[in-house]
N, C-alpha and C positions, 0 to 999 in steps of 0.2 A: 504494500500500500504506500504510494508516494506521499511525500510531504509537500504542502503548499504554503506559500506566504500570502497573506491577505491584508487588505486595507478595507475597513467597513465603517459605517456610521451606526452609532447606537441610537436609542430612542430619544436621547437629548440632543442629537445632532453632532456629537463629538466623535472625532475619528479615532479608531482603534486599529492597531496593527498586531499581527501575531502569526503563529504557525498552527496548522491543522493538518491532519492526515485524512485522506479520502481516496477513493478509487478513480474518480473523474472530477473535473472542475465543476460539472453540474451538481454532483453530489455534495461537493464542498459548499457551493452557494446555498443549497437547500439546508445544509447543516447550520450555516451561518444565519439563515432566516429563522430557523427554529430557535436560535439563541436570541432572537430579537434584533439582529444586526442586518443592515442593508449593505450588500457587497459593493465595493467600488473597484477593486483591482485584485485579481487572483492570478498567481503564476506559480508553476511548479519549481521547487528548489532545484538549482543547478540548470534551470532553463529560464528564459525571459521572453515575454510576449512582445512581438512587434506591435507598434502602436495600432490600436483598433478598438472595437467595442469591448470594454473591460468586463461587462456583466453579461454579455450574451454572444459576442462575436467569436469567430474562429481564430484561435491563437496559432501562430507559426513559431515553433520552438527553435531556439538557437543556443549555442553554448554560452554559458554565463560566466563573466569574469567576476567571480565572487571575491569578497574581501578575505584577507589572510588572517592567520592566527598569530598571536604574539608567542614568544618563546615560552612564557609561563603557561599559556593556554594549551599550546601543543604538548608541553611536558605533562600537564595534568591529564589531558585527553589520552595520551599514550599510556600513562601509568594506570589510569582507571580501566582502560580497555584491556591492558595486559593482565591486570588482576582478575577481571571478570572472565576473560578467556581461559586463564589458567585454572579457574575454579570449575570449568566445564560448562559454563553458560553458553547457549547458542549465540552466534555472532550477532544476529538481528536483535535478540533480547539484550545483549551486552551494549549494543549501540543505543538502544532505547533507554537503558539505565543511565548511560553516560549523558545523554541529552537531558534527562530529567534532573540529574544532579548538578548540571551547570546552570549558573544564573545569568550568563551572558547570552543574549539573543543570537549573536553571531555564531557562537559555538553550537547552540541548539539547532540553528538552521543548517549549518554544515553537517552536523552529526545525523540529523534526520534525512538530509539529502543523501548521505552515504548509505544509510540504512535502506532507503527506498531502492537504491541500485542493487544492494545485496539481496533484498527480497525478490527482485526481478530475476535473480539467478546469476548475477555477475559476481566476479571475484572481488575481494576487498580492495586489491590493488587497482582494479578497473574503476571501482567506485571512488577511490581516493583521487584518481586521475581526473575526475570531473571537477575537482577543486584544486587546480595546480598552484594557486596563490596561497592556499592553506597548507598543503602538504608538498614539501620540496622533493626533487627527484630522488635524493638519498632515501627519504622515508618510503616513497612508493616502491623503489627498486628492492629495498630490504624486505618490505612486506610481501612483495611478489615472490621473492626467493623463499621466504618462510612458508608461504602457502604451497609452493611447489614441493618443498621438502617435507611438508606436513608438520612443521615446527613453528606455527604462527605464534603460539603463546610465548615460547622462549625467545623468539625473535623480537616480539613486541616488548618483552621485559628488557632485552638488551638495548633496544632503541630508547626505551624510557630512561635507562641508566645513562646512555650517551647524551640525551637531550638535557637531563638534569645536571650532569657533570659540566656540560658546556655553559649552562645557565649559571652554575656556581662559579666557574672560572671567570665568566664575564662579569659577574657581580663583584668578585674579588678585585679584578682589574679596575673596574669603575670606582669602587670605593678607595682603592689605592691612589687613583689619579685625581679624584674629585677634590679632595682636601687641598693638595698643592695647587691645583688650578684656581680654586676660589681664593686661596691665600695670595697667589700671584696677582690676580685681578685687584684684590683689595690693596696690595702693596703699591701697584702701579697707580691706582686711583688716588691713594693718599699722597704719593709724590706729586702727581699732577695737580691735585688740589693745593698742596703747599706752594708749588711754584707759580700757580696761576692766581691764587687769591691771597694767600698769607704773605709770601715774600714781598710782593709789590708794596703792601701797606707798611711793612716793617722797614724796608730799606728806603722808602720814600722820604723818611725824615732826614736822610743824608743828602738829598738833592740841593738843599739851600746852603750847604757848607761851602760849595764852590771849589773844593779841593779834589784831587784825584783819589779815587777809592782804591783799595787793594785789588789786585788782579782777580782773586777768587770772588770777591763781591761783584766786580764788574761782569765777570762771566756768568754769575748767577742771575744778575739783573737782565743780561742779554738773553739768557735761556728763558727766563720768565716772560720777557716781552715777546719772544718768538712764539711761545705756547699760547699766550693770551691773544696775540694778533692773528697768528696763522693756524691755531689749533683747530678751528672748524674746518678749514680747507684740508688740513692734514687728515682729519677724521674722514672726510669725504673721499680723499684719495685712497685711504686704507680700505674703506668699504667697497669702492669701485674696483680696486685691485683684487679683493677677495672674490667679488662676483665674476670678474674676468677669469681668475684662476679656476674657479669652480666650473665655469662654462668650458674652459680649455681642457678640463679633464675628460670631457666627452670625446675629444679627439684621441684616437687610439695611439697614434705616434707620440703625442705629448705625454699621455699617461704612461706609456712604456718608458720614456726617458725619465719621467719623474720617479717612477717606481724603481728604476735601475739606480738612480742617484741616491734614493733612500737606502737601498741595500748596501751601497758603498760607504755610508756614514758609519763611523767607528762603533758607536753604541746603539743608535737607533736601528741600524741595519741588522744588528744581531737580534734585537727584540722582534723586528718584523719577520726575519727569517725563522726564528724560533716559533712565533705564534702561528704563522702559516703552515710550517712543517707539522706542528702538533695537531692542528685541525685536520690536515690532509691525512696524516698517519692514522688518526682516530677514525676518520670516515672510511679510509681504505680497509682498516681492520674490521669495522662493523660490516661492510659490504662483503668482503671476501670471506669472513667468518660465517656469514649467513648463507653462503652458497652462490653469491653473484660471481660470474666469471671475472678474472682479473682485468681483462681489457675493458669490460663494462664498468668495473669498479674504478679503474683509472680515469675513465671518461667522466663518470659522475663525481668522483672525488675532486677532480680539477675545479669543479664549480664552487667549492668552499675556499679556494685559494684566492685571496683578494689581490695579492701582488701579481701584476700582469706578466712580468718576465718569468716568475715561478710557475704561473699557470701555463704559459706557453711551453715551459720546460717539461711539465707533466704531459701535455699533449704530444710533444715530440717523443717523450719516453714511451707513451702508449704505442706510437707507430713502430718504434724499435722493438718493443715487446712482441708486437704482431709479427715482426720479421724473425723472431726467434731469440732475441736477447733476453737476459734476465732482468728483473725489475731493478735490482740494485745497480747493475751496470748501466742500464738505460738512464736512471736518474742521476748517476754520478757524472755523466758527460756534461751536464749543464754547470756543475760546480756551484750550485746554488743551495744545495741541501747539506745539513751538517754531516760530517764524516761518521759520527757515532750512529746516526740514524741509518746511514747506508750500510754500515757494518752489521747492525742488527737485522736489517732486511736480508742481507746476504746469508747471515747465519740461519734465519728462518727458512730461506729457500733451500739451503743445503740439508737442513734437518727435517724438512717437511712440516714445520710449525710456523708458517708465515703469518697466519692470523695472530698467533700469540706474540710473535716478535713485533708485529705492527702495533699491537696494543702497548707493548713494553716501550717501543720507541715513542709513542704518543705520551705515555706517562713520563718518560724522561724529559721530553721537550716541555710539557706543561709544568713539571716541577721546576725545571731550570728557569722557565719564564716567570713563575711566581717568585722564586728566590731573587732573580735579577731585579724585578720591579720593586720588591720590598726593600732591597738594598739601595736602589736609586732613590726611592722615596725617603728612606731613612737619612740619606746624605743631603737630599734636596732641601728639606726643611731647615736644618741649621745653616746651610749656605744661603738660603733666601733671607733668613733672619739677620745673618751677618751683613749681607749686601744692603738690606734695608737700614741697618744700623749705620753702615758707612755712608749711605746717601744722606741720612738725617744729620750725621755728624758734619758732613760737608756743608749742608745748608746752615746749620747752627754756626759753624766757624765763619761762613761768609757773612753772617749777620753780626757776629760778635767782634770780628777783626776791626771794623771801623770804630766800634765802641772803645776797644782797647787803645786805638790810636786817636781817640777823639781830641785829646788835648793838643796833640801835634797838628791835627788837621785844622783846629780852630786858630792856632798861631799862624 
């Protein structure tokens, strides 16, 4: 029984929207009228009606670009479905339970749409493919492999672990970066406020002296005047530059050069390389361990790599693997992946435990990424405090030096 989205008017003339299950649009309209509602618009979930008579015309279905799920919503959906499937509940009943437990209308609509396809006799992977914005290729390919192997419950559990671990890692990184970023903005804002509003009023008392001020004070006055007079134009230039840069990233060649430059930076490049390698190894391990062929796993895994040169290196490696090369040798030719990761992959290929070694390589990269970020943030905070102290000290000295030399200036 498919699910339908509806918009209807109640007896007070207020519009209501919701989800309802029925065999046909006519039955759904009748069910709504029995509830005292006047149907305005009805369309099947995962399909959309071309403009026409919404209460009686013939609808022409077409694929619907549905909204996606957030990482937390996808994680909860996968964990609940995995738990219910492992308990032996039929798939359609498990999907019904998941939709009922969710409070988000978007999740309910997508879940009921998937359930409708499953009831029609389609596989879960096929049903998920009706919502490509909600379920990424990695998710669909892993589910398809699990269905073919008859291990859907274990594959869903592994997917849930994967999504939850990615969410946890992302949360740790965001928390580690958020505080220093806020602290940096506050520090820059305080310095600009001092130079723009406080310094001119304090040093203005020295204008009537008629004597030459110390070099540090003159420099501070010049900088303050520049920020006060040219500050708005400078802000506009920065905003325009950011917009141009963001639009330039749409150009593949520019983005490739930018990403390659980032990889060559001493510390940032190491973080970017480690983060992308960790995600790719984890994805490859999930796919290959679930029974997805290695070539398909490489193709799908490349989509989680954000850095363009590294993604192109994975695509090139997939071509060499198709020609008969090993995965470790194919990836090593680009020299973009950490040596320890390549050694672990080679060990897994020679021992027949590639999926286990891929997971171990992912664990190693994620652990190294966490340690590096924690160390950087631990160093960044005292460095920023010392820098702010030095800047404030310079401002104070620039103000106090004329006062120390006041007697000489007056003479």
